[in-house]
C-alpha positions, 0 to 999 in steps of 0.5 A: 243474192242469198238475202234477197233470193234473187240472181244478179248478173255481173259481167266478167272482167275483160282480163278474165274473159281473155284468160279463159279464152287462152285456156280453152285454146291451149286445152283444145290443142292438147286434147286434139293431140291426145284424141288422135294419138290415142285413136292410132291403135296401129301406129300410123302416126309418128308426128302431128302438126296442129294449127288452130285458127279462127274466122273473124273480122279485123276490127281495124279494117272490117275485112275477113281474117283467119289468124292462127292462134296456136300451132305446134308440132309433136312426136308420138314418143314425146307426147306419150311421156306427158301425164295430162292429168297432172300438167299445167296446160300453158307450161306443157305447151311451152315445153312442147315448143308451141306457138300460142297467141299472147292475146288470143281474144284480140286476134293476135296471130302467131306464125304456124309451124307448118302452113298447109297449102290446100290449093294445088295450082296443078289442078284442073276441072274434071270432065264427066267421062263416065256418063258419056262412055256409052257412046264409046264403050271401048276404052282405047277409043279415048285419048290419054286426057279423056282416059285420065278423066275417066280414072278420076271419075271412077275413084270419085264414084268409089268415095275418094275426093279426086283432082285432075292435074294439068298434063304439062305440069303434073310432076308425074301425077295424073290424078291426086285423090284424098281419102277423107277417113280419119287415121286410115285416110290420106293423100293418094297419087294415081297414074293412068296408062292407056297402054296396049303393051305390058307396063314395065318396072320403070313406070312403077319405080317412077310412081314410087318416087312420085309418092315420096315427093308428094308425101302421099300415103298410097300410089295407084297405077291404072292401065288398060293392059297388064303388068310384068312379074318384076312390077309385082315384085317391086310393089310387094310390101309397098303401099302401091296398088296395080290395077290392070285392064281386067280389074279396071273393067271390073271396077267400072262395072261395080259403079254401073258402067259397062266398058270394054278394051279392044286394042287397035291393030299394031300399025295404029300408035297408042299412048 
């Protein structure tokens, strides 16, 4: 108040608050897409799905809720045609086919374009085989399930978030890992083969098929034995890494675990 040289606080109208909240939600969606596509200097991204939700309390029930207030899917090509400095935000979102809550401040939810399921029912609790390996340093003394645990433990030590799958319903996947780095990271499927004989082309083809089915960015095949030339030919120019017994021992030693691979006599079956 200029005449009195004082400040008088006046609450905004409820409708004004709601309109501001709607504008912020819309702007966050577009800004996030802009940051991701702009950071993608090597063109890894073709499509982005953005879901925006809030953790809140339902005033009608008093229960915790997580309503989606905005959801959209856009290709990089389409988004690159937009001049963000000249748009009207809500009109832009309508043009992109976005689902935006009509009354976000009242927690009116929208249906997400894609709802990501972050819990995979195939996951089981991992054991800590690495810390117990001193008692049985020969990897061939481990049973197949223990070897899968060992591989999961190793990649956890190497910085990935790993999940072990149930052996009877793994869909061809022994370990699922997540590289949490922005842009370069993603989902990794890992298969562990406790073999004494050369791993053939069929196993590598199976891994490639599993990668496509899982929507993974990368596949890793780990074995105690080795791979044939046809396997290496197949993975050329594909996001698949083959880790043989020698490389496996090297990586174990890098995380402080000394192990060895001693194959049993031919008369003793192995998996």
